[in-house]
N, C-alpha and C positions, 0 to 999 in steps of 0.2 A: 332328719339330718337335712342341714343347709344344702341350697343349691350350687352354693359357690365351689369352685374347684380348688381353692387355696387349701392348705392344710393348718388348722389351728395349733400352734406349738407353744408348750411351756417350757423353756430352757430352764434349767435348776442348776446353780453353781454354788460351789462352798469352797473356803480354802483347807487346805490339808495341814496335817500336823508339823511338816516341814516349814511351811510359812510362819507357824508360831514360835518354831525353834529357831528361826533364822535371827541374825543381829538385826538391831532396829534399823540400820541402814541399808540392808537386804529388803526388808519388808518395805520400807519406803521406795525403794526401787521398783517392786513389784505392784506397789499400790498406784505408782504413777504409770505403769505400762498396761495396765488393765483399760482406762477410758479410751485411748486411742485404738487399742486392739479391738473395742468393741463399737468403734466410732461409724457411723453412716451405715449401718446394716441394710437400710432400704436400697441405697445407691450401690452398696457393694453386692448384694445377695438377693434384693428384691423384696427384702422382708417390709412388713407394715408392722411396727411396733405399737402394740395396744395398750402397753403398760408395764411397768416395773414395780417390784416389791423388794425392799431390801430390810430384812428381820436382824440386822446387826446391833440394833440398841439393846435387843432382848437375849442375844446369844453370844456368848464369850467362850473362846477356847474351842476344842474342837469335840467334847462330849461324845455323842451319839454322832452318826454319820448322816446328818441332816443338813440339806441346802440351806443356805442363808440368804440367797438373792435369787430373785426369778424376773425373767424376761418373758411376756406374753405377746405372741406375734401371729400373725398370717404369714404364711410362706407358700412361695408359688408352687413348690415341688420338694421331694425329698433330698435333691441335690442341693438345695439352698439351706436346708435343715442341717445336713452333713458339712456344708462349708462354716456354718456358724460354730459348729462342735470342732471343728478343725482349727479354730483360731487359737484353742487352747494347745492343740496337738503341735501347731506349727510356730507361733510365737515364742519371742526369746527375752528374757531379761537378762542383758549381758550374753553371757556363755550358757545360762542355765536355761532349759525349757520352761515355759510357764506353766506347764502341766505339773512339775514339780510342787507348785503352790496352789494352784487353782483347779477344781475340777468342774466339769460340765456334763450335763445330760439332756435329752430332750424328750418330754412327753408329746405324743401326736395324736389328734383327736379331731374333732369338728365344733363349730359354734353350737352351744347350748341352746336349746328351744325355748327356754323361758328364762327369766330374772332379767328383765329389761330395765334400763333407767327410767 
């Protein structure tokens, strides 16, 4: 286990069936709301974003309940992880809560002791 006190976190995100069922203009508003909602995670919550991955090129529709986007980060504590997940809970797209269209969860572990670059 790493000597660091930060938490290694994998945030997993996926869109809901409601997003795919929404009219094109509503989908566009959702897509425009996501980047500012997740902007400046370091400044706002003390996270160090280590990398991102978006599988949207090979996933279309909602099929199985699988995430499509990931953010790997080091977080200072559990409160910071909760705050990032809370973005989806508290942000709105007009009058509609973001969680209607986007889901998030977090997997917490620690830095792996092998597989270096």
